[in-house]
N, C-alpha and C positions, 0 to 999 in steps of 0.2 A: 231698458238699458240701451244707450246709443251704440249702434253697430261699430262705430269707429273705435270703441274701447275694447272690443273683443280681442283683437290681436295683442293688445298690451296686457290683457288679463292672462291670455294663454302663455305669453312670454314669461310673465311673472311666475305662473304655476310651474312651467318647465324649469326655470332657474332655481326653484325651491326643491326640485327632486334630489334625492341623495345621489352622490357621484357613483358612477358605475364601478362595481367591484373589480379590482385587478385580479387576474389569474396568471399563475406561472406554473409551467410543467418543467421540473428539473429532472433531467435524464443523466444518470450516473453510468458511465461505461468504464468499468474497472480496467485499468492498464491501457486504455486507448492511447495511441501515439500518432502524431502527425507523420512520423516516418512511414507508417503504413497507410494511413488514411489519405494523405495527399496523393499518393499513387492511385488509390482506388477512386478518388474523386476525378482525377485526370483521365483515367481510362474507362470511365462510365460504370464501374462497379457500384458506386455509391452516388447516384445522381441526386437523390433527395438531400443527402448531407451537403452536396455541392450547392444546391439551391438555398439551403438554410444558411450556409456560410456566406454566400453572396448577398443575402438579404440582411445579414447581421455583421458581427465582428468576430474574426478568428484570432484567438489569443493563445498564449502559453500560460499554464498554471504550474507553479513550482510546488513540489511536494515537501514533506518534512521527513525527518529520519528518526527511527528506521521506517522505510516506506512500505509498511505492512497494512493491508486493507482495513482491518477493523479499527486500527489506530487512526489512520488517515481519514477514513470516511466519517468517523465520529468527530474528529477535529473539524471536518468540513460542515457537519451538521450541528455543531455547537459553537464554533468560533474560538475554541480554546485548545490549549496544548493537552496531550495525553496525561501530563502530570496533574492537570486539573480535572479532566473528564474521567480519567481512571480506566478507560478501556485500553488495556495494555497487551492483550494477546488475542489469538483466535479462539482460545478455549478458556474454560475455568473448571474447577472441581465443584460438582453439584453439592450444596451444603447438606442435603439430606442423605445422599447415597455415596458421596465421594467419587462418583464416576466422572470422567472427563467428558465435557459437553461443550457445544458452541457457546461462546461468550453471550451473556444475557443482559437484558435492559436494566435489571436491578443493580448491575455493577456500575452503571453510569452515575456520576455524582453531580451533574449539572443539567440544566434543561437543554433539550434539542430544539431545533427550529420548529418542529411540529407542536412544541409546548408554548411557542411564542406567537404564532400567527392565529388569526381568527378561526380558520378551518384548514384542515390538511388531510391528504391521503398519503400513506407511506407504504410502498410495496417492495419487499425483498431486501431491505436495508439491513446491514449488520447490526447486531445487538438490539434487536427490536422484539425478541421473545423473552418473557411474555409481553403481550401488547399492552401499552398504556391506554388509559381512557382519555380520548381526545375528541374534539369536535370534528369527526371524520372517521376514516377507516385506516387501520394498520393491518397489513398482511405481512406477517413476520418472515424472516429469513428461513425459518424451519418449514413454513407453510408452502414454500415454493421449491423445495428440495428436488434434486434429480441431477442427471448429467448436464453438461453445459447447454446442450440444445433443448432438453426438456425444461430445464430451469428458465431458460430464456422465454419459452412459450408460456410457461406458467405465470411468470412475472407480467408479461405483456397482457395476457388475458385478464388477470386479476386487476391490473392497473386501469385498463380501459373500463372495466365494469365499475370500479370504484369511482372513477372520474365522472362517468356518465350518471351515476347515482347521486353523488355528493356535490358536484360542481365546486370543488374546494378553491380557496384562495391559492393554495400551494399543493401541488402533487409532486412527490418524490418517488422516482421509479429507478430502481437500481438493477443493472445487469452485470453479473459476475463473469459470464461466459467470455467476454471480450479479453479478460485476463487469462482465464483457464485455457483457452485455445492457443494463446501464445506459449504458455508453459508446455503444453502438449506437443505443439507442432512447429514452433519458431525455428528449431534447430533441425527440422526434417523437411528438406525441399520437396520430397515426394508427396507431402501433404499440402502443398500450396493451393491446390484446387479446393480442398476442404476448408481452408482458411478463407479463401475468396467467397465460397458459397455461404459460409456463416456470416461474413460481414455484409454480403448482399442482402441477407435476411435482416440483419440489424438495420440496414438502410431502409428496407421496406417498413420496418417498425417505426423508424424516425419519421418517415413520410406520413404515417397515420397520426402521429402526435402533432405534426405540423398542420394537420387539418383541424385540430381542436382550436377553439376560440381562446387561446392563451399565448402568452409569451413563452418562448422555448429557450431553455438554458441547458447546454450539454457540457459535461465535464468528466475528467478522469482524475483518479487519485494520484497517479504517477504515470510516467511513460513506460515504454517497453522497447528493448533493443532489437527491433526487427532487422535493421540493416547493418548491424555491427557483428563482426566475427567474434564468436565466443567459444572458448575451449573449456567451458564449465557446463555442467548439467543444468537444464532448466527445471528439473523435477527432483533434485537432490536437496536435502534439508540444509546443507551448508552453503549451497550456491544458488538456490532458486531466486532469492531476492536480488542476486547480482545481475539478473536480466532486467531489473527495473531501472528506468532512467528518471532523473529528477524532473524532466520537462513533461508535464501532462498536457491535456488539451482543455480548451475552454472556448465555447461558442456562446455569444450573448447577443441580444438585440442591440442595434446601434444606439450609442449613447449611454449604455449601461455603466454603472460605477466601476471604477478601477478595482481589480482583484488580482494582484500578482501572485498570491500564495494561497494554499489550501485553507488556511484559517480565515481567509477573507470571504469565503463563499456565503456563510450565514449572514454577515453584515451586508453584503451586496444584495442578497435576496430580500432581506428586510427593507432595505432602502428602496428597492424596485417596487415593493408592495406598499410603499408610503408609510412604513413603520420606523420607529427609532432603531438605528443600526447598532447601538451600543449593547452588546450581549449582557453586560453586567446589570443592565436595567431589568432584564428578565430573570436573572439569577436571584436577585433579592426577593422577588415575589414567588419564586417556584418552591414547591414542596414535593419531595420525591414520594411517589405513590408506593404503597405497600403491595408489591406484586411479585414477591419472591418466587422464583421458579423452583418447583419441587420434582419435576419430571424431566428425564432426558429423552423423552419420546421425540422422534423426528430428528435427533441430533447425531446418532451414530453413523448414518450414511454420510452426512456432511463432514464429520471428523475423518472418516475413511478417505473421502475425496481430498481433504487437506493433506493427509499423509501421502497420497499418490502424487500430489503436486509438489511435495517437498517442503511444505510449510510446517509440518509436524514430523519429527523424527520417527521412523518406524519402530525404533527401540524404546521410545518414550513410554512410560507407564500410563495405562488408561485409568488408573485409580490413584487417589491421593495416598501418600504414605500413612501408615497406621497412626503415627504419632502427630500427624499434622491435621489441624482442624480448620484451616482457612480455605478460601475458594480460589486464591490466586495460584497460578502455576509457576514453575521455575522460569519459563519463558517470559512471563509477565514481569518478574523482577529483573530478568536479564535485559528486557527492552527498556524498562524504567531506568536501569543503570546506564544504558547507552545514551539516553536523553540527558541524564544528569552529567555524564562525562562530557558530552558536547557543550554543556553549559558551564563547564569548568568546576562543577560541584563534585570534586573527585572523592572526598571522604564519604559523601552520601552514596556515590556510585559504587565504591568498594563495598559498603554495607549491603547494598542491593544485590551485587554480584554474589556476595557470600550467602545471602538469603536464598538466592536461586540454587546454590550448591547444597544448601541444607535440605531443600525440598527434593532436589535431584542431584545426588553426588556424581552422577555420570553424565551431566550435561556438558558435552564437549564445547558448545557455544559459550556457556558461562565461564568454563575453564579458560578458553582462548581469550575472551574479552577481559577477564580479570588479569590474566597473565600480561596481556598487552598494556593495560593501564599501569600495573605495577612496574613494568619495564620503562614505560614513559616517565613515571614519577621517580624512577631509580630507587625504589624501596622494596625490601624483602625479595631480592633478586633470586635467592635460592627457591623460595616458594613459586615465584613467577616461572622459573625454569621447569620446576616439577609440574606445574599446571599445564604448561605448554606440552611437555612430554606426554602427560596423561591425555590431553586433548587429541594429540596426533595418534596415540595408540588406539583411541576410539574411532577417530575419523582422520585419515592422513590427507587433510585438505592441502592442496598445492600452495596456497598462500601461507598457511601456517608452516609448512615445511620450508618455504623460502625464508620466512622470518627467522626460524630457528637456525637456518644456515648462516644468516647474517650475524646472529648472536654468537654462533660458534666461531665465525671468522674473527670477531672482536676478541675472542678468548684464545685465538691462534689454534683452534681445533680444526685444522685445515681438512683433515680426512673426513671428519664428521660433517663439516660444511659442504664438501664436495658431494657426499652421499645425499644430503638433503636437497641440494640444488638439482642434482640429477633426477631424483624422485619427484621433484616439484615440476619438472619441465613437461609442458603439454603444448604441443604446437610450436609455432615460430615466436619465441619470446626473446627479444634482444637483451633485456635486463638479465634474464636467467642465464643466457649464454655468456654474457660478460661476467656474471658471478661464478659460473663454472670455470671460466678462464682464470679469474683471480684466485680461486681455490687451487686450481692446478699449478699456477705459478707459485703459490705459497708452498706447495709440495715439491717444488723444484722440477716439475714436468713442463718445460718450456714449449715443447712441441705440441702437447695437448692444449696448453694455454693459448698459443697462437691460433690453433685451429678453432677454438671456441670464440676467441676475439674476432676472427675473420667472419665467422658465422653471425655474430652479433652485429657487425658492421654491415653485412649484406642485408640483414633485416632492417636495420635503422642506420643509414650512413651518417646521420646528423649526431655524431658523438665525437666531438673534436678532441676531448681528453683521451679517449680510447685510441683514436687514430694517431695521436701524438705518441702514445705509449708504444705503438706498433712500429714506429720508425727505427 
């Protein structure tokens, strides 16, 4: 064979080789927010994240409502709404025992991205117990349980081991601690050093993944109000989610597809891997595996942690009602109803709220939400008022008290309205001081009304109508 042909033959052989497989590591940082991370990148606490951002693109990822972790992360991992994927709460009732346990994979009704890609490792993600059979490794949320620091290390250790063993097309690594530490310490300045130390550790972990031969994508399911003054508890069931912001984080390689909302994560990752991005393509071919969970082992500690963070009410029953044989909780129906309400499907929302109250007649959240919807629709006002009274009797939430005060003002119950407004007041709230002034004026107490109006204007001078009233 003439030597001059050898280079041509080698070139031909090289051109026939299969294209190099693409690899992506997707890092989920629950509740991570640029409000906090920007400062940590600037002051040197998170130098690895700063380098990753500089080499890629820093974006904002908008969440869905309600912005609760199992719902949002499952939307991110499936590309569809909770109304389709059916993960609608943190917990469910175990079908064999009736005990409340962490939400499970067999509740999901559509394929997740690890069912769509050629190979995948999944570590720590919500609703992955019991693990499905995939081409790769699933380390479930129950397998990495512990306090936020322990869980972080468990996830990281298991993820690196799986990645090095499997070399998957996609690795999904989820850290819950970045949200937990916010709920525990965001309202406690004396713990600022604990927060900084934890995020410095997260940065070290990110640096290790940046050394892997893969494209790195980092995202959060929602943001967290680190820099905003809050007068509500970050660990109370009625107010914990009020610390969440709609704006989450997203870091992608340069030129990655657009992804403005959480439901765009799976299509974006599929496209980055060179696969069809339409999730309905995978839904048609998917068959749910028979992997029903029959044990609550490893779940009780996690459920207790969720109660401590305010995601589950401490008074909620840990067992399904005797007459109820489903797996869905009252909160599951409550959350479904909120989504339906926001879509304008009010009749369906009312049915779902009623179902929540059948399962748990003492669910203050379902009482309030149904009351609010009935008031908005101007139907069954007597029931709406009773539901609101019952909700406040269980949990005197300031927002609910303020709303009842407004309803009482509309009915000229000025004394009742004033009492509600006064009890709702927490911190410097211009609207509530103005409401107190209006109720005082209604009662003929002009001196108290003027005092409340002046306080309101001192907090927020940009109230022209109120200022005109004071002249």
